[in-house]
C-alpha positions in Angstrom: 119.1 80.4 53.6 118.4 77.3 55.5 122.9 77.7 56.1 122.5 81.2 57.5 119.7 79.7 59.9 122.4 76.9 61.1 124.7 80.2 61.1 122.4 81.9 63.9 120.7 79.2 65.2 123.7 78.8 67.7 124.4 81.9 68.4 120.8 82.4 69.5 121.6 79.4 72.0 125.1 81.0 73.2 122.8 84.2 73.7 120.0 82.8 75.4 122.4 81.3 77.4 124.1 84.6 78.2 121.1 86.2 79.1 120.1 83.3 81.7 123.4 83.6 83.2 123.2 87.0 83.5 119.6 87.1 85.1 120.0 84.2 88.0 123.2 86.7 88.9 120.6 89.4 89.8 118.5 87.4 91.7 121.6 85.6 93.8 122.5 89.9 93.9 118.9 90.3 95.1 119.0 87.2 97.7 122.0 88.4 98.7 120.7 91.7 99.9 117.3 90.3 101.1 119.3 88.0 103.2 121.1 90.7 104.7 118.4 92.9 105.5 117.0 89.8 107.3 120.5 89.7 109.2 120.3 93.2 110.1 116.6 92.1 111.9 115.0 94.6 109.0 112.2 92.3 107.6 109.9 95.5 106.2 112.9 96.5 104.0 113.5 92.7 102.6 109.6 92.2 101.7 109.6 95.4 100.1 112.1 93.6 97.7 109.6 90.6 96.6 108.6 92.1 93.9 111.8 92.2 91.9 112.7 88.7 93.2 109.6 87.7 91.7 110.0 90.2 88.5 113.4 88.2 88.5 111.9 85.1 88.6 109.6 85.8 85.7 111.9 87.1 83.0 114.3 83.9 84.1 111.2 81.1 83.4 110.8 83.4 79.8 114.5 83.2 78.3 114.4 79.5 79.8 110.8 79.3 77.5 113.1 80.0 75.0 115.6 78.8 75.3 113.8 75.2 75.5 112.3 75.8 72.1 115.2 76.7 70.8 116.7 73.2 72.4 113.2 71.5 70.7 113.3 73.3 66.7 117.5 72.5 67.1 116.5 68.7 67.6 113.6 68.1 65.8 115.7 69.3 62.6 118.3 66.9 63.5 116.3 64.4 64.7 117.7 64.2 68.7 115.7 63.6 71.8 115.2 67.4 73.4 113.6 65.8 76.6 117.0 64.1 77.4 119.3 66.4 75.3 121.5 68.0 78.0 123.5 71.4 77.2 127.1 69.5 77.1 125.6 66.9 74.5 124.5 69.8 72.7 127.6 71.4 72.4 129.4 68.3 71.2 127.2 68.5 67.9 129.0 69.7 64.2 126.7 72.5 64.0 128.1 73.9 67.3 131.7 72.9 67.3 132.4 76.6 66.3 130.7 78.0 69.4 131.5 74.7 72.3 133.3 76.1 74.1 131.6 79.2 75.1 128.9 76.9 75.4 131.0 74.7 78.0 131.8 77.9 79.9 128.3 79.2 79.7 127.3 75.8 81.2 129.0 76.0 83.7 128.6 79.6 84.7 125.1 78.4 84.7 125.3 76.1 86.9 127.3 78.0 89.4 125.0 80.9 89.8 122.0 78.4 89.6 123.7 76.3 92.9 124.6 79.7 94.4 120.6 80.9 94.2 119.9 77.5 95.7 121.7 78.2 98.8 120.2 82.3 98.4 117.1 80.9 98.1 117.6 78.1 101.7 118.7 81.0 103.5 116.9 84.1 102.7 113.7 81.0 103.9 115.9 79.8 106.8 115.7 83.5 108.3 112.4 84.7 107.3 111.2 81.7 108.8 113.1 82.7 111.6 112.3 86.5 111.8 108.6 85.8 111.5 108.9 82.7 115.0 110.4 85.8 116.4 108.0 88.7 115.6 105.5 85.8 116.9 106.8 85.3 119.8 107.1 88.8 120.4 103.8 90.0 120.0 102.0 87.1 122.4 104.8 88.2 125.1 102.7 91.8 124.2 99.6 90.2 124.2 99.9 88.6 127.6 101.5 91.2 129.7 98.5 92.9 128.1 96.2 90.4 129.6 98.0 90.1 133.3 100.1 93.7 133.9 98.6 97.5 134.5 97.8 97.4 130.8 94.9 94.6 131.4 91.8 97.4 131.7 92.9 99.3 128.5 92.9 95.4 127.0 89.1 95.7 125.7 87.9 92.8 123.3 91.1 91.2 122.9 92.6 94.7 121.5 95.7 95.8 123.3 94.7 99.7 123.2 92.7 100.4 120.4 91.1 103.1 119.2 88.2 103.2 121.5 90.6 103.0 124.5 
């Protein structure tokens, strides 16, 4: 039984890592879509995608928690320090010998995808901030024009052409 668990353990790590890579790639794809919508001047459509981004982030967190639990068990059973264990270090362990190359490839893919997600996150955040700043400037210009221009009489109580106008 313990021998069977020892053989399954490396495969489980590979499964968890592949799942993380897939989820991170989906997140990158979603962020690319948001970035393009913001570039195209469609911030409302970009905002509609936030729920899917949240869902993906939650799924990533859940898989990552399972990966961390796996790592903690694996390390505890072998007297290793889970807090400092890196995937590259774990891949060198004799129990993971057969999966070493696959784990290293998946680890590289995960690092690449995480870097891409970080860049996309920063780009989307910057574009969203620019869209909001632009919107704020336009709204302020409309308010200023309404107070001074021909609409001044329609601007009552701080509302520009409200239902009472």
